[in-house]
PQR file of N, CA, C, O and H, with PARSE charges and radii, in Angstrom:
ATOM      1  N   MET A   1    -145.055  36.966 111.764 -0.4000 1.5000
ATOM      2  CA  MET A   1    -144.555  36.683 112.721 -0.0000 2.0000
ATOM      3  C   MET A   1    -145.026  37.206 114.321  0.5500 1.7000
ATOM      4  O   MET A   1    -145.947  36.871 115.066 -0.5500 1.4000
ATOM      5  N   LEU A   2    -144.360  37.793 114.389 -0.4000 1.5000
ATOM      6  CA  LEU A   2    -144.469  39.130 115.868 -0.0000 2.0000
ATOM      7  C   LEU A   2    -145.574  38.105 116.729  0.5500 1.7000
ATOM      8  O   LEU A   2    -145.370  37.615 117.840 -0.5500 1.4000
ATOM      9  H   LEU A   2    -143.611  38.065 113.784  0.4000 1.0000
ATOM     10  N   GLU A   3    -146.631  37.960 115.988 -0.4000 1.5000
ATOM     11  CA  GLU A   3    -147.613  38.171 116.610 -0.0000 2.0000
ATOM     12  C   GLU A   3    -148.598  37.117 116.453  0.5500 1.7000
ATOM     13  O   GLU A   3    -149.781  37.043 116.787 -0.5500 1.4000
ATOM     14  H   GLU A   3    -146.796  38.358 115.085  0.4000 1.0000
ATOM     15  N   LEU A   4    -147.683  36.194 115.766 -0.4000 1.5000
ATOM     16  CA  LEU A   4    -148.079  35.026 116.401 -0.0000 2.0000
ATOM     17  C   LEU A   4    -147.266  34.467 117.725  0.5500 1.7000
ATOM     18  O   LEU A   4    -147.670  33.749 118.640 -0.5500 1.4000
ATOM     19  H   LEU A   4    -146.722  36.254 115.495  0.4000 1.0000
ATOM     20  N   THR A   5    -145.889  35.098 117.475 -0.4000 1.5000
ATOM     21  CA  THR A   5    -145.199  35.093 118.439 -0.0000 2.0000
ATOM     22  C   THR A   5    -146.283  35.386 120.404  0.5500 1.7000
ATOM     23  O   THR A   5    -146.610  34.821 121.448 -0.5500 1.4000
ATOM     24  H   THR A   5    -145.561  35.680 116.732  0.4000 1.0000
ATOM     25  N   GLN A   6    -146.349  36.750 119.596 -0.4000 1.5000
ATOM     26  CA  GLN A   6    -147.069  37.574 121.020 -0.0000 2.0000
ATOM     27  C   GLN A   6    -148.859  35.708 121.044  0.5500 1.7000
ATOM     28  O   GLN A   6    -149.275  34.628 121.462 -0.5500 1.4000
ATOM     29  H   GLN A   6    -146.083  37.209 118.748  0.4000 1.0000
ATOM     30  N   SER A   7    -148.942  36.456 120.513 -0.4000 1.5000
ATOM     31  CA  SER A   7    -150.058  35.191 120.731 -0.0000 2.0000
ATOM     32  C   SER A   7    -150.165  33.635 121.218  0.5500 1.7000
ATOM     33  O   SER A   7    -151.163  32.992 121.543 -0.5500 1.4000
ATOM     34  H   SER A   7    -148.604  37.333 120.173  0.4000 1.0000
ATOM     35  N   ALA A   8    -148.256  33.103 121.130 -0.4000 1.5000
ATOM     36  CA  ALA A   8    -147.682  32.098 122.020 -0.0000 2.0000
ATOM     37  C   ALA A   8    -147.795  32.680 123.200  0.5500 1.7000
ATOM     38  O   ALA A   8    -148.306  31.849 123.951 -0.5500 1.4000
ATOM     39  H   ALA A   8    -147.445  33.625 120.865  0.4000 1.0000
ATOM     40  N   GLY A   9    -147.546  33.876 123.880 -0.4000 1.5000
ATOM     41  CA  GLY A   9    -147.391  34.070 125.032 -0.0000 2.0000
ATOM     42  C   GLY A   9    -148.207  34.442 126.189  0.5500 1.7000
ATOM     43  O   GLY A   9    -148.130  34.673 127.395 -0.5500 1.4000
ATOM     44  H   GLY A   9    -147.131  34.551 123.270  0.4000 1.0000
ATOM     45  N   THR A  10    -149.137  34.376 125.079 -0.4000 1.5000
ATOM     46  CA  THR A  10    -150.770  34.175 126.244 -0.0000 2.0000
ATOM     47  C   THR A  10    -151.426  32.963 125.762  0.5500 1.7000
ATOM     48  O   THR A  10    -152.537  33.090 126.276 -0.5500 1.4000
ATOM     49  H   THR A  10    -149.200  34.189 124.098  0.4000 1.0000
ATOM     50  N   ALA A  11    -151.452  31.875 125.108 -0.4000 1.5000
ATOM     51  CA  ALA A  11    -152.392  31.497 125.068 -0.0000 2.0000
ATOM     52  C   ALA A  11    -152.416  30.165 126.406  0.5500 1.7000
ATOM     53  O   ALA A  11    -151.557  29.716 127.165 -0.5500 1.4000
ATOM     54  H   ALA A  11    -150.549  31.772 124.690  0.4000 1.0000
ATOM     55  N   ASP A  12    -154.027  29.854 126.148 -0.4000 1.5000
ATOM     56  CA  ASP A  12    -154.027  29.600 127.927 -0.0000 2.0000
ATOM     57  C   ASP A  12    -154.149  28.306 127.179  0.5500 1.7000
ATOM     58  O   ASP A  12    -155.040  27.632 127.695 -0.5500 1.4000
ATOM     59  H   ASP A  12    -154.724  30.219 125.531  0.4000 1.0000
ATOM     60  N   ALA A  13    -153.519  27.628 126.026 -0.4000 1.5000
ATOM     61  CA  ALA A  13    -154.119  25.748 125.764 -0.0000 2.0000
ATOM     62  C   ALA A  13    -153.823  25.581 124.854  0.5500 1.7000
ATOM     63  O   ALA A  13    -153.991  26.041 123.724 -0.5500 1.4000
ATOM     64  H   ALA A  13    -152.795  28.176 125.606  0.4000 1.0000
ATOM     65  N   THR A  14    -153.093  24.519 125.533 -0.4000 1.5000
ATOM     66  CA  THR A  14    -151.999  23.930 124.205 -0.0000 2.0000
ATOM     67  C   THR A  14    -152.423  23.860 122.692  0.5500 1.7000
ATOM     68  O   THR A  14    -151.684  23.979 121.714 -0.5500 1.4000
ATOM     69  H   THR A  14    -152.956  24.146 126.450  0.4000 1.0000
ATOM     70  N   ASP A  15    -154.273  23.561 122.728 -0.4000 1.5000
ATOM     71  CA  ASP A  15    -154.613  23.003 121.163 -0.0000 2.0000
ATOM     72  C   ASP A  15    -154.309  24.396 120.692  0.5500 1.7000
ATOM     73  O   ASP A  15    -153.916  24.239 119.537 -0.5500 1.4000
ATOM     74  H   ASP A  15    -154.873  23.464 123.522  0.4000 1.0000
ATOM     75  N   THR A  16    -154.280  25.883 121.025 -0.4000 1.5000
ATOM     76  CA  THR A  16    -154.166  26.681 120.629 -0.0000 2.0000
ATOM     77  C   THR A  16    -152.607  27.369 120.260  0.5500 1.7000
ATOM     78  O   THR A  16    -152.221  28.299 119.553 -0.5500 1.4000
ATOM     79  H   THR A  16    -154.600  26.010 121.964  0.4000 1.0000
ATOM     80  N   LEU A  17    -152.135  26.632 120.914 -0.4000 1.5000
ATOM     81  CA  LEU A  17    -150.458  26.907 120.366 -0.0000 2.0000
ATOM     82  C   LEU A  17    -150.513  24.931 119.496  0.5500 1.7000
ATOM     83  O   LEU A  17    -150.314  23.973 120.243 -0.5500 1.4000
ATOM     84  H   LEU A  17    -152.449  25.876 121.488  0.4000 1.0000
ATOM     85  N   ASP A  18    -150.640  24.827 118.814 -0.4000 1.5000
ATOM     86  CA  ASP A  18    -151.233  23.889 117.883 -0.0000 2.0000
ATOM     87  C   ASP A  18    -151.398  24.364 116.945  0.5500 1.7000
ATOM     88  O   ASP A  18    -150.971  23.943 115.870 -0.5500 1.4000
ATOM     89  H   ASP A  18    -150.802  25.606 118.208  0.4000 1.0000
ATOM     90  N   THR A  19    -152.227  25.612 117.154 -0.4000 1.5000
ATOM     91  CA  THR A  19    -153.435  26.066 115.462 -0.0000 2.0000
ATOM     92  C   THR A  19    -151.414  27.244 115.326  0.5500 1.7000
ATOM     93  O   THR A  19    -151.148  27.687 114.209 -0.5500 1.4000
ATOM     94  H   THR A  19    -152.574  25.954 118.027  0.4000 1.0000
ATOM     95  N   LEU A  20    -150.790  27.412 116.033 -0.4000 1.5000
ATOM     96  CA  LEU A  20    -150.702  28.874 116.149 -0.0000 2.0000
ATOM     97  C   LEU A  20    -148.857  27.538 115.200  0.5500 1.7000
ATOM     98  O   LEU A  20    -148.394  27.724 114.075 -0.5500 1.4000
ATOM     99  H   LEU A  20    -151.006  27.053 116.941  0.4000 1.0000
ATOM    100  N   ARG A  21    -148.457  26.633 116.041 -0.4000 1.5000
ATOM    101  CA  ARG A  21    -147.570  25.836 115.158 -0.0000 2.0000
ATOM    102  C   ARG A  21    -147.671  25.680 113.145  0.5500 1.7000
ATOM    103  O   ARG A  21    -146.902  25.622 112.185 -0.5500 1.4000
ATOM    104  H   ARG A  21    -148.834  26.481 116.955  0.4000 1.0000
ATOM    105  N   VAL A  22    -149.662  25.670 113.538 -0.4000 1.5000
ATOM    106  CA  VAL A  22    -149.726  24.863 111.965 -0.0000 2.0000
ATOM    107  C   VAL A  22    -149.029  26.299 111.425  0.5500 1.7000
ATOM    108  O   VAL A  22    -147.920  26.258 110.894 -0.5500 1.4000
ATOM    109  H   VAL A  22    -150.286  25.717 114.318  0.4000 1.0000
ATOM    110  N   GLU A  23    -149.945  27.910 111.643 -0.4000 1.5000
ATOM    111  CA  GLU A  23    -149.862  28.648 111.049 -0.0000 2.0000
ATOM    112  C   GLU A  23    -148.306  28.317 111.056  0.5500 1.7000
ATOM    113  O   GLU A  23    -147.995  27.484 110.205 -0.5500 1.4000
ATOM    114  H   GLU A  23    -150.846  27.943 112.075  0.4000 1.0000
ATOM    115  N   ALA A  24    -147.689  28.604 111.522 -0.4000 1.5000
ATOM    116  CA  ALA A  24    -146.396  29.148 111.207 -0.0000 2.0000
ATOM    117  C   ALA A  24    -145.832  28.271 109.987  0.5500 1.7000
ATOM    118  O   ALA A  24    -145.475  28.724 108.899 -0.5500 1.4000
ATOM    119  H   ALA A  24    -147.942  29.281 112.213  0.4000 1.0000
ATOM    120  N   ASP A  25    -145.817  26.278 110.574 -0.4000 1.5000
ATOM    121  CA  ASP A  25    -145.453  26.424 109.305 -0.0000 2.0000
ATOM    122  C   ASP A  25    -145.649  26.254 108.219  0.5500 1.7000
ATOM    123  O   ASP A  25    -144.857  25.845 107.369 -0.5500 1.4000
ATOM    124  H   ASP A  25    -146.107  25.911 111.457  0.4000 1.0000
ATOM    125  N   ALA A  26    -147.410  26.727 108.032 -0.4000 1.5000
ATOM    126  CA  ALA A  26    -148.194  27.782 106.354 -0.0000 2.0000
ATOM    127  C   ALA A  26    -147.321  28.574 106.083  0.5500 1.7000
ATOM    128  O   ALA A  26    -146.792  28.378 104.989 -0.5500 1.4000
ATOM    129  H   ALA A  26    -148.053  27.059 108.722  0.4000 1.0000
ATOM    130  N   ILE A  27    -146.709  29.962 107.043 -0.4000 1.5000
ATOM    131  CA  ILE A  27    -145.850  30.966 106.382 -0.0000 2.0000
ATOM    132  C   ILE A  27    -144.590  30.445 105.932  0.5500 1.7000
ATOM    133  O   ILE A  27    -144.101  30.860 104.882 -0.5500 1.4000
ATOM    134  H   ILE A  27    -147.139  30.121 107.932  0.4000 1.0000
ATOM    135  N   LEU A  28    -143.782  29.210 106.922 -0.4000 1.5000
ATOM    136  CA  LEU A  28    -142.984  29.087 106.775 -0.0000 2.0000
ATOM    137  C   LEU A  28    -142.935  28.286 105.045  0.5500 1.7000
ATOM    138  O   LEU A  28    -141.922  28.469 104.370 -0.5500 1.4000
ATOM    139  H   LEU A  28    -144.179  28.872 107.775  0.4000 1.0000
ATOM    140  N   ALA A  29    -144.355  27.245 104.350 -0.4000 1.5000
ATOM    141  CA  ALA A  29    -143.648  27.209 103.233 -0.0000 2.0000
ATOM    142  C   ALA A  29    -144.368  27.881 102.263  0.5500 1.7000
ATOM    143  O   ALA A  29    -144.920  27.272 101.346 -0.5500 1.4000
ATOM    144  H   ALA A  29    -145.178  27.097 104.898  0.4000 1.0000
ATOM    145  N   LEU A  30    -144.416  29.165 102.390 -0.4000 1.5000
ATOM    146  CA  LEU A  30    -145.129  30.220 101.760 -0.0000 2.0000
ATOM    147  C   LEU A  30    -144.042  31.511 101.659  0.5500 1.7000
ATOM    148  O   LEU A  30    -143.936  32.527 100.972 -0.5500 1.4000
ATOM    149  H   LEU A  30    -143.968  29.660 103.135  0.4000 1.0000
ATOM    150  N   THR A  31    -143.565  31.094 102.365 -0.4000 1.5000
ATOM    151  CA  THR A  31    -141.935  31.754 101.978 -0.0000 2.0000
ATOM    152  C   THR A  31    -140.972  31.180 101.702  0.5500 1.7000
ATOM    153  O   THR A  31    -140.000  31.927 101.812 -0.5500 1.4000
ATOM    154  H   THR A  31    -143.652  30.269 102.924  0.4000 1.0000
ATOM    155  N   MET A  32    -140.710  30.182 101.380 -0.4000 1.5000
ATOM    156  CA  MET A  32    -139.940  28.670 100.824 -0.0000 2.0000
ATOM    157  C   MET A  32    -140.305  28.668  99.465  0.5500 1.7000
ATOM    158  O   MET A  32    -139.329  28.661  98.714 -0.5500 1.4000
ATOM    159  H   MET A  32    -141.500  29.576 101.291  0.4000 1.0000
ATOM    160  N   ARG A  33    -141.635  28.672  98.797 -0.4000 1.5000
ATOM    161  CA  ARG A  33    -141.930  28.961  97.831 -0.0000 2.0000
ATOM    162  C   ARG A  33    -141.474  29.944  96.847  0.5500 1.7000
ATOM    163  O   ARG A  33    -141.442  29.844  95.621 -0.5500 1.4000
ATOM    164  H   ARG A  33    -142.428  28.677  99.406  0.4000 1.0000
ATOM    165  N   GLU A  34    -140.910  31.519  98.084 -0.4000 1.5000
ATOM    166  CA  GLU A  34    -140.814  33.000  97.492 -0.0000 2.0000
ATOM    167  C   GLU A  34    -138.964  32.692  97.898  0.5500 1.7000
ATOM    168  O   GLU A  34    -138.018  33.401  97.555 -0.5500 1.4000
ATOM    169  H   GLU A  34    -140.936  31.600  99.081  0.4000 1.0000
ATOM    170  N   VAL A  35    -138.947  32.078  98.289 -0.4000 1.5000
ATOM    171  CA  VAL A  35    -137.399  31.476  98.079 -0.0000 2.0000
ATOM    172  C   VAL A  35    -137.085  30.871  97.165  0.5500 1.7000
ATOM    173  O   VAL A  35    -135.968  31.254  96.819 -0.5500 1.4000
ATOM    174  H   VAL A  35    -139.715  31.503  98.567  0.4000 1.0000
ATOM    175  N   GLU A  36    -137.536  29.924  96.395 -0.4000 1.5000
ATOM    176  CA  GLU A  36    -137.561  28.858  95.796 -0.0000 2.0000
ATOM    177  C   GLU A  36    -137.869  29.967  94.426  0.5500 1.7000
ATOM    178  O   GLU A  36    -137.339  29.339  93.509 -0.5500 1.4000
ATOM    179  H   GLU A  36    -138.444  29.612  96.676  0.4000 1.0000
ATOM    180  N   ALA A  37    -138.244  30.829  94.012 -0.4000 1.5000
ATOM    181  CA  ALA A  37    -138.769  32.343  92.873 -0.0000 2.0000
ATOM    182  C   ALA A  37    -137.944  33.379  93.266  0.5500 1.7000
ATOM    183  O   ALA A  37    -138.006  34.471  92.702 -0.5500 1.4000
ATOM    184  H   ALA A  37    -138.674  31.338  94.757  0.4000 1.0000
ATOM    185  N   HIS A  38    -137.210  33.167  94.134 -0.4000 1.5000
ATOM    186  CA  HIS A  38    -136.421  34.594  93.745 -0.0000 2.0000
ATOM    187  C   HIS A  38    -136.613  35.747  94.207  0.5500 1.7000
ATOM    188  O   HIS A  38    -135.914  36.755  94.105 -0.5500 1.4000
ATOM    189  H   HIS A  38    -137.160  32.279  94.592  0.4000 1.0000
ATOM    190  N   ALA A  39    -137.805  35.543  94.840 -0.4000 1.5000
ATOM    191  CA  ALA A  39    -138.282  36.231  95.221 -0.0000 2.0000
ATOM    192  C   ALA A  39    -138.109  37.423  96.417  0.5500 1.7000
ATOM    193  O   ALA A  39    -138.634  38.512  96.183 -0.5500 1.4000
ATOM    194  H   ALA A  39    -138.373  34.724  94.923  0.4000 1.0000
ATOM    195  N   VAL A  40    -137.105  37.162  98.183 -0.4000 1.5000
ATOM    196  CA  VAL A  40    -137.393  36.759  99.060 -0.0000 2.0000
ATOM    197  C   VAL A  40    -135.644  37.519  98.626  0.5500 1.7000
ATOM    198  O   VAL A  40    -134.924  37.267  97.660 -0.5500 1.4000
ATOM    199  H   VAL A  40    -136.679  36.277  98.374  0.4000 1.0000
ATOM    200  N   GLU A  41    -135.389  38.631  99.963 -0.4000 1.5000
ATOM    201  CA  GLU A  41    -133.584  38.492  99.505 -0.0000 2.0000
ATOM    202  C   GLU A  41    -132.869  37.991 100.559  0.5500 1.7000
ATOM    203  O   GLU A  41    -133.392  37.547 101.581 -0.5500 1.4000
ATOM    204  H   GLU A  41    -135.973  38.835 100.748  0.4000 1.0000
ATOM    205  N   GLY A  42    -131.497  38.053 100.315 -0.4000 1.5000
ATOM    206  CA  GLY A  42    -131.056  37.743 101.468 -0.0000 2.0000
ATOM    207  C   GLY A  42    -131.491  38.014 103.039  0.5500 1.7000
ATOM    208  O   GLY A  42    -131.664  37.231 103.973 -0.5500 1.4000
ATOM    209  H   GLY A  42    -131.072  38.414  99.485  0.4000 1.0000
ATOM    210  N   ARG A  43    -131.649  40.161 102.888 -0.4000 1.5000
ATOM    211  CA  ARG A  43    -131.897  40.152 104.305 -0.0000 2.0000
ATOM    212  C   ARG A  43    -133.050  39.507 105.242  0.5500 1.7000
ATOM    213  O   ARG A  43    -133.023  39.211 106.437 -0.5500 1.4000
ATOM    214  H   ARG A  43    -131.508  40.797 102.129  0.4000 1.0000
ATOM    215  N   ALA A  44    -134.284  39.373 104.068 -0.4000 1.5000
ATOM    216  CA  ALA A  44    -135.153  39.759 104.300 -0.0000 2.0000
ATOM    217  C   ALA A  44    -135.850  38.054 104.999  0.5500 1.7000
ATOM    218  O   ALA A  44    -136.735  37.788 105.813 -0.5500 1.4000
ATOM    219  H   ALA A  44    -134.306  39.614 103.097  0.4000 1.0000
ATOM    220  N   LEU A  45    -134.750  37.091 104.036 -0.4000 1.5000
ATOM    221  CA  LEU A  45    -134.665  35.785 104.861 -0.0000 2.0000
ATOM    222  C   LEU A  45    -134.299  35.306 106.258  0.5500 1.7000
ATOM    223  O   LEU A  45    -134.957  34.646 107.061 -0.5500 1.4000
ATOM    224  H   LEU A  45    -134.032  37.307 103.375  0.4000 1.0000
ATOM    225  N   THR A  46    -133.187  35.768 106.326 -0.4000 1.5000
ATOM    226  CA  THR A  46    -132.747  36.287 107.431 -0.0000 2.0000
ATOM    227  C   THR A  46    -133.578  36.883 108.994  0.5500 1.7000
ATOM    228  O   THR A  46    -133.550  36.415 110.132 -0.5500 1.4000
ATOM    229  H   THR A  46    -132.652  36.304 105.674  0.4000 1.0000
ATOM    230  N   ALA A  47    -134.130  37.839 108.543 -0.4000 1.5000
ATOM    231  CA  ALA A  47    -134.884  38.249 109.036 -0.0000 2.0000
ATOM    232  C   ALA A  47    -135.668  37.756 109.146  0.5500 1.7000
ATOM    233  O   ALA A  47    -135.739  37.912 110.365 -0.5500 1.4000
ATOM    234  H   ALA A  47    -134.153  38.219 107.618  0.4000 1.0000
ATOM    235  N   PHE A  48    -136.849  36.932 108.822 -0.4000 1.5000
ATOM    236  CA  PHE A  48    -137.973  35.789 109.154 -0.0000 2.0000
ATOM    237  C   PHE A  48    -137.255  34.701 109.637  0.5500 1.7000
ATOM    238  O   PHE A  48    -137.842  34.395 110.675 -0.5500 1.4000
ATOM    239  H   PHE A  48    -136.791  36.805 107.832  0.4000 1.0000
ATOM    240  N   THR A  49    -135.993  33.677 109.421 -0.4000 1.5000
ATOM    241  CA  THR A  49    -135.724  33.328 109.910 -0.0000 2.0000
ATOM    242  C   THR A  49    -135.958  33.152 111.882  0.5500 1.7000
ATOM    243  O   THR A  49    -136.396  32.397 112.750 -0.5500 1.4000
ATOM    244  H   THR A  49    -135.516  33.926 108.578  0.4000 1.0000
ATOM    245  N   LEU A  50    -135.144  34.758 111.611 -0.4000 1.5000
ATOM    246  CA  LEU A  50    -135.037  35.096 113.555 -0.0000 2.0000
ATOM    247  C   LEU A  50    -136.590  35.288 113.959  0.5500 1.7000
ATOM    248  O   LEU A  50    -137.022  35.249 115.111 -0.5500 1.4000
ATOM    249  H   LEU A  50    -134.788  35.371 110.905  0.4000 1.0000
ATOM    250  N   THR A  51    -137.345  35.504 112.786 -0.4000 1.5000
ATOM    251  CA  THR A  51    -139.026  35.670 113.735 -0.0000 2.0000
ATOM    252  C   THR A  51    -139.723  34.696 113.851  0.5500 1.7000
ATOM    253  O   THR A  51    -140.806  34.669 114.435 -0.5500 1.4000
ATOM    254  H   THR A  51    -136.995  35.536 111.850  0.4000 1.0000
ATOM    255  N   LEU A  52    -138.836  33.206 112.961 -0.4000 1.5000
ATOM    256  CA  LEU A  52    -139.592  31.851 112.603 -0.0000 2.0000
ATOM    257  C   LEU A  52    -138.973  31.438 114.487  0.5500 1.7000
ATOM    258  O   LEU A  52    -139.832  31.335 115.363 -0.5500 1.4000
ATOM    259  H   LEU A  52    -137.956  33.228 112.487  0.4000 1.0000
ATOM    260  N   ASP A  53    -137.726  31.284 114.776 -0.4000 1.5000
ATOM    261  CA  ASP A  53    -137.098  30.779 115.633 -0.0000 2.0000
ATOM    262  C   ASP A  53    -137.688  31.348 116.836  0.5500 1.7000
ATOM    263  O   ASP A  53    -138.164  30.553 117.646 -0.5500 1.4000
ATOM    264  H   ASP A  53    -137.028  31.368 114.065  0.4000 1.0000
ATOM    265  N   GLN A  54    -137.727  32.411 117.047 -0.4000 1.5000
ATOM    266  CA  GLN A  54    -139.269  33.472 117.936 -0.0000 2.0000
ATOM    267  C   GLN A  54    -140.268  33.251 118.435  0.5500 1.7000
ATOM    268  O   GLN A  54    -140.871  33.469 119.486 -0.5500 1.4000
ATOM    269  H   GLN A  54    -137.341  33.057 116.388  0.4000 1.0000
ATOM    270  N   ALA A  55    -140.360  32.850 117.667 -0.4000 1.5000
ATOM    271  CA  ALA A  55    -142.126  31.897 117.584 -0.0000 2.0000
ATOM    272  C   ALA A  55    -142.290  30.553 117.718  0.5500 1.7000
ATOM    273  O   ALA A  55    -143.133  30.181 118.534 -0.5500 1.4000
ATOM    274  H   ALA A  55    -139.870  32.673 116.813  0.4000 1.0000
ATOM    275  N   ARG A  56    -141.617  29.658 117.042 -0.4000 1.5000
ATOM    276  CA  ARG A  56    -141.187  28.386 117.451 -0.0000 2.0000
ATOM    277  C   ARG A  56    -140.658  27.921 118.986  0.5500 1.7000
ATOM    278  O   ARG A  56    -140.766  26.780 119.435 -0.5500 1.4000
ATOM    279  H   ARG A  56    -140.932  29.960 116.379  0.4000 1.0000
ATOM    280  N   LEU A  57    -139.972  29.246 119.786 -0.4000 1.5000
ATOM    281  CA  LEU A  57    -139.690  28.955 121.034 -0.0000 2.0000
ATOM    282  C   LEU A  57    -140.720  29.351 121.557  0.5500 1.7000
ATOM    283  O   LEU A  57    -141.121  28.547 122.398 -0.5500 1.4000
ATOM    284  H   LEU A  57    -139.883  30.173 119.422  0.4000 1.0000
ATOM    285  N   ALA A  58    -141.661  30.680 121.394 -0.4000 1.5000
ATOM    286  CA  ALA A  58    -142.938  31.062 122.225 -0.0000 2.0000
ATOM    287  C   ALA A  58    -143.495  30.171 122.430  0.5500 1.7000
ATOM    288  O   ALA A  58    -143.946  29.916 123.547 -0.5500 1.4000
ATOM    289  H   ALA A  58    -141.335  31.333 120.711  0.4000 1.0000
ATOM    290  N   ILE A  59    -143.703  29.028 120.864 -0.4000 1.5000
ATOM    291  CA  ILE A  59    -144.666  27.984 121.097 -0.0000 2.0000
ATOM    292  C   ILE A  59    -144.216  27.209 121.902  0.5500 1.7000
ATOM    293  O   ILE A  59    -145.020  26.849 122.762 -0.5500 1.4000
ATOM    294  H   ILE A  59    -143.337  29.235 119.956  0.4000 1.0000
ATOM    295  N   SER A  60    -142.841  26.650 121.978 -0.4000 1.5000
ATOM    296  CA  SER A  60    -142.383  25.397 123.254 -0.0000 2.0000
ATOM    297  C   SER A  60    -141.756  25.538 124.855  0.5500 1.7000
ATOM    298  O   SER A  60    -141.213  24.795 125.671 -0.5500 1.4000
ATOM    299  H   SER A  60    -142.188  26.943 121.279  0.4000 1.0000
ATOM    300  N   ASP A  61    -142.344  27.506 124.736 -0.4000 1.5000
ATOM    301  CA  ASP A  61    -141.697  28.046 126.355 -0.0000 2.0000
ATOM    302  C   ASP A  61    -143.387  27.715 126.335  0.5500 1.7000
ATOM    303  O   ASP A  61    -143.775  26.561 126.519 -0.5500 1.4000
ATOM    304  H   ASP A  61    -142.786  28.110 124.073  0.4000 1.0000
ATOM    305  N   ARG A  62    -144.068  28.509 126.164 -0.4000 1.5000
ATOM    306  CA  ARG A  62    -146.211  28.131 126.418 -0.0000 2.0000
ATOM    307  C   ARG A  62    -146.735  26.816 126.774  0.5500 1.7000
ATOM    308  O   ARG A  62    -147.430  26.421 127.709 -0.5500 1.4000
ATOM    309  H   ARG A  62    -143.753  29.447 126.014  0.4000 1.0000
ATOM    310  N   ARG A  63    -146.009  26.049 125.395 -0.4000 1.5000
ATOM    311  CA  ARG A  63    -146.401  24.812 126.167 -0.0000 2.0000
ATOM    312  C   ARG A  63    -145.405  24.063 127.181  0.5500 1.7000
ATOM    313  O   ARG A  63    -145.751  22.963 127.613 -0.5500 1.4000
ATOM    314  H   ARG A  63    -145.444  26.370 124.635  0.4000 1.0000
ATOM    315  N   ASP A  64    -144.462  24.494 127.483 -0.4000 1.5000
ATOM    316  CA  ASP A  64    -143.743  23.404 128.818 -0.0000 2.0000
ATOM    317  C   ASP A  64    -144.312  24.181 129.823  0.5500 1.7000
ATOM    318  O   ASP A  64    -144.543  23.429 130.769 -0.5500 1.4000
ATOM    319  H   ASP A  64    -144.181  25.388 127.133  0.4000 1.0000
ATOM    320  N   ALA A  65    -144.828  25.923 130.211 -0.4000 1.5000
ATOM    321  CA  ALA A  65    -145.462  26.264 131.088 -0.0000 2.0000
ATOM    322  C   ALA A  65    -146.930  26.359 131.631  0.5500 1.7000
ATOM    323  O   ALA A  65    -147.350  26.671 132.746 -0.5500 1.4000
ATOM    324  H   ALA A  65    -144.641  26.534 129.442  0.4000 1.0000
ATOM    325  N   LEU A  66    -147.701  25.914 130.245 -0.4000 1.5000
ATOM    326  CA  LEU A  66    -148.605  24.975 130.318 -0.0000 2.0000
ATOM    327  C   LEU A  66    -149.110  23.494 130.732  0.5500 1.7000
ATOM    328  O   LEU A  66    -150.177  23.149 131.239 -0.5500 1.4000
ATOM    329  H   LEU A  66    -147.359  25.661 129.340  0.4000 1.0000
ATOM    330  N   LEU A  67    -147.762  22.591 130.270 -0.4000 1.5000
ATOM    331  CA  LEU A  67    -147.607  21.347 130.874 -0.0000 2.0000
ATOM    332  C   LEU A  67    -147.515  21.040 132.653  0.5500 1.7000
ATOM    333  O   LEU A  67    -148.237  20.442 133.451 -0.5500 1.4000
ATOM    334  H   LEU A  67    -146.895  22.871 129.858  0.4000 1.0000
ATOM    335  N   LYS A  68    -146.265  21.774 132.746 -0.4000 1.5000
ATOM    336  CA  LYS A  68    -145.934  22.313 134.399 -0.0000 2.0000
ATOM    337  C   LYS A  68    -147.265  22.749 134.845  0.5500 1.7000
ATOM    338  O   LYS A  68    -148.054  21.852 135.145 -0.5500 1.4000
ATOM    339  H   LYS A  68    -145.679  22.260 132.098  0.4000 1.0000
ATOM    340  N   ASN A  69    -147.592  23.783 134.927 -0.4000 1.5000
ATOM    341  CA  ASN A  69    -149.136  23.933 135.691 -0.0000 2.0000
ATOM    342  C   ASN A  69    -150.237  22.879 135.504  0.5500 1.7000
ATOM    343  O   ASN A  69    -151.232  22.845 136.228 -0.5500 1.4000
ATOM    344  H   ASN A  69    -146.951  24.511 134.684  0.4000 1.0000
ATOM    345  N   LYS A  70    -150.019  22.055 134.538 -0.4000 1.5000
ATOM    346  CA  LYS A  70    -151.530  21.195 134.569 -0.0000 2.0000
ATOM    347  C   LYS A  70    -151.123  20.119 134.945  0.5500 1.7000
ATOM    348  O   LYS A  70    -152.151  19.473 135.146 -0.5500 1.4000
ATOM    349  H   LYS A  70    -149.211  22.083 133.950  0.4000 1.0000
ATOM    350  N   ALA A  71    -149.732  19.098 135.322 -0.4000 1.5000
ATOM    351  CA  ALA A  71    -149.276  18.542 136.590 -0.0000 2.0000
ATOM    352  C   ALA A  71    -148.942  19.590 137.837  0.5500 1.7000
ATOM    353  O   ALA A  71    -147.732  19.506 137.622 -0.5500 1.4000
ATOM    354  H   ALA A  71    -148.897  19.623 135.159  0.4000 1.0000
ATOM    355  N   GLN A  72    -148.971  19.995 138.332 -0.4000 1.5000
ATOM    356  CA  GLN A  72    -148.806  20.800 139.394 -0.0000 2.0000
ATOM    357  C   GLN A  72    -150.094  20.543 139.850  0.5500 1.7000
ATOM    358  O   GLN A  72    -150.148  19.609 140.650 -0.5500 1.4000
ATOM    359  H   GLN A  72    -149.953  20.063 138.507  0.4000 1.0000
ATOM    360  N   VAL A  73    -151.325  21.178 139.541 -0.4000 1.5000
ATOM    361  CA  VAL A  73    -152.805  20.641 139.648 -0.0000 2.0000
ATOM    362  C   VAL A  73    -153.151  20.007 139.878  0.5500 1.7000
ATOM    363  O   VAL A  73    -153.987  19.957 140.780 -0.5500 1.4000
ATOM    364  H   VAL A  73    -151.282  21.936 138.891  0.4000 1.0000
ATOM    365  N   ALA A  74    -152.549  18.618 138.894 -0.4000 1.5000
ATOM    366  CA  ALA A  74    -153.046  17.234 139.144 -0.0000 2.0000
ATOM    367  C   ALA A  74    -152.367  17.020 140.079  0.5500 1.7000
ATOM    368  O   ALA A  74    -152.436  15.935 140.656 -0.5500 1.4000
ATOM    369  H   ALA A  74    -151.869  18.658 138.161  0.4000 1.0000
TER
END
């Protein structure tokens, strides 16, 4: 998730951000399966939730910046 967050911060296209969002969703789905199987402890889940929130925020912030730049150029 940390690498995904870093990639979002340097993405140069919204298509890249879409791909990163899909990756984050896939990681979330995998993690939820592990939670259901009781393979993840509470602390690990808390840490995961924080990194997922940061990744989603980074994607959203970068998308906003790219769209703002696009609007200013047009």
